Phi, psi and omega in degrees: 000324181296318179301314177307313182292325175300313186293320180301320181292321179298317188291320179293326177294308178302325178296319181298320182289320188266349193291329187281338189281308195206123185293320182297317180303318176299315182298326174290321181282331175297324184290324184286316174301317171314308182298313177289335175285327181292325177289330172296311178305307172311317179298319174301310173312312181297305186296327175292317183295321177304306179306313179294326178294325182289319172296321173301325175295315176299308176312313184294313180309318175292328180289320175290334171290328181285327170284357182049049174280340173206170186284176179292324178299330181279331173294317179303316184293310182300318182292326184283332182254353189270340181303125179084350182285328186306319181302312176304314188288318176300317179302318186286317178305314179292319186283332186289329183290342185261344191058044186278189181285332179298326184292330189269357181273174186292153184282144175292162182294327178294312175297323185293320185291315179298311174307304189293328178286313178296320184287327179300319181283325184200108174290337173288319173294332175286323179290326174305311195286320186291326175290319179298330178261027169066033181059030175288334177276152184292156183289149182309323179297330180292318178298321185297326181284344178282328186291350179290142179231143181244359181244022179079006182276163180303145179134194182267132191279120185298313187301321178302320183290322176296319180296312177307314178310313185296322183295318181298318181298315178301312182296322183287334176290347181245020177056045177239133185290131174281079177277136181218162170241133181258140175219158178220146182201152176261147172240123180303134176227160180297132186277099191200140182245127189229151179242121182268008188092350175236307185228168175257147184227149182116356170282165173300125187222114179261015175072026188233020178138169174292120175292161181248176180300332184286345184286147178289148172291136184281146179242345177220159172243111178278126182246146179232137176223155174242140177234135182295144173266330185239025178198174184256065175209163175213157182207117169301135181251348180167165184212154181227131173268120193228163175228048182098112173250146169283163182298325179295318178302311180298318181299315171309315178296324179290320182298317181296306181306311184297325188280321174300319178294313176308320185294337179254006173092015177272124178267110181257136192249352183205162176226118186241128170222180172264195195258021182295162180308319190287333169293317178296322175297321173305307181304315173301324175292327181288333180116015177275139177259118186256008174289124177298335179284340170220058179296126176240100192279012187217167177213161181293123166303136188287347183246347178209186187274004183284161172254142176253133185274140179259133182224130172263138193288130189294333183288323180291323179298316177293342171288317177294334178289320176299309177307320182293303179303319176293327182283314182275342177073330187210127173242165182236130171272179184299340173272352183100351184288148187261139179251114190246144177278334186306332184290325172299321182285320179297323181288325175292320184285339180274331177293315179296323181283329176283333182084016180208160178255143188267073173071018178220171187257023182290121180228184179305317182293342173285325177288313177270058191289339188300325172288346178219046191283352170278350184279120183292319189295329179291327179287318176289329175285331171296307185257073181233159183293336177294322171294316176303315183289324175295322176290319174302317173295325175295327183274311187265323173281315181272336175057047169289132184304310183302348184247008178294151184065030186256017175298321179293333175292316175298318181294316178304315182291321181284326181299315183288324182290318178296309186302313176301326177292313177306310182287352181245024187288129175227357186248113188304334183263003176294167189234166177059223184286346181269001176285155172297149176293117176222177181285327180296321177257028183303312184296344180268304182286328180301312179295326178297321177283320178293324179282332170291328177300310179297315181299313176295322180302332192255000182292144184223159163271185181298330183277001182090000186271122172315133178292343179278004184225356184274193183290334188251039192275340185307318183297314187286320166299332175292318179292318181293321180296318180293326179294316176294329187282315184291323179295318174301314180289333172302301177309318188273338189254313188275304182293336182276354179082012175278326185227154173281326182201162170252130175255103184296345173293340174305326180270007180276151180281006177298332179302316185286316182302318178295326178287323181298303181316319182289318176304310180297329180277356179082011185222070185294150181278000000 
């Protein structure tokens, strides 16, 4: 605009000098002045529209927040990436209506970063903004292709999806459906910023562009992995460096992952995670109903009409059950009998006094579990058949006074031991509760799951509050969710003719935990 004003001034001065010499010369310059004035007027209008579009974009972000399309962290990211972007967006909006050359050109880095950020936090919000800006933003399928990374940086890994494509082709040659379970978990990482001579590392990185100095330092790595249900392989498909994501943000990541997997022909039938509050919120945003009165253990696939089962990792759930019993000390079953932690403590005490263990692995570490609460083996060994048998033996055969009325506690331990064995079946040749779920043993495992569901649903604390609705409800809702999810998967996969049996260990988060162990050891598989 400044250059146009200078040119106009020079033209007017020249005209004043030349107008007396040649009338035709004056007429030609008059036309040029008129053209330059028109350009100046259009430039002013364009500048006004750019400023207005920038203000409209900020207003739009506030509108999206008021509609609760994304969290506070999503708003901060959008505000940090949208500076300087409205001009490019406005040009594409104007050019799109004319189907000009700019519309057919590649998207600018600013538009890419804005689109990736908005779609990462909320696909629904992105579709709303895309319609508001006259479809000047790229389609969601284009954004999914931008997520790929080939250098190990955060995002969905291109090589992983290329490898999965090859697997899908191999399975289709033998007429086998590529069935997989999707699982996600966070691994804690050191909060540290490093510089390798070219770039800084350690900031929150969602795979949507180079982070800047205003970005927070990452504390976790959110990893996604697929595990084949009808073959022997597993594959991490991507990771994101985060500093705490909300349930809505995680739900959007899962939706993107499911859509990308569906694009290459991978059929995902379940989603497994552990039980933090953000993961429970993620399930609700995806469409899972966690209320025991109306439990719905699956949600709609974002790209097709199939249903995806929701599963809370059973190893984490059994730890939470042990923690709840040890913290509350007493539960009440549906008959009103007391389930007491003190019987387990008394068993450990008498074994220490006598100098031997009655066929179980109960030790000091199992009683003082708080110092090693993350160890799954301690929880499983505490709530095991061998502990229940030892308590029953002390009560019925030895008739020790401190073990009187321990029948309800033994029943509690056995119910959760049986459910844990069923949910961890990994050997096709195993028998009883460790056998896979198949049509041949349907009459064995189905009553166990149904009776276990009813038993857990009626457990209460000393105040009469159901454990499935109290402060420690995650573990017990997790078992109920697992029972309903695995019955649903059996009906759709085994009775549907896709599999001969279900090995429920395929749905365990152990696959991710082993991968994390390999990463921590510095020797990734």
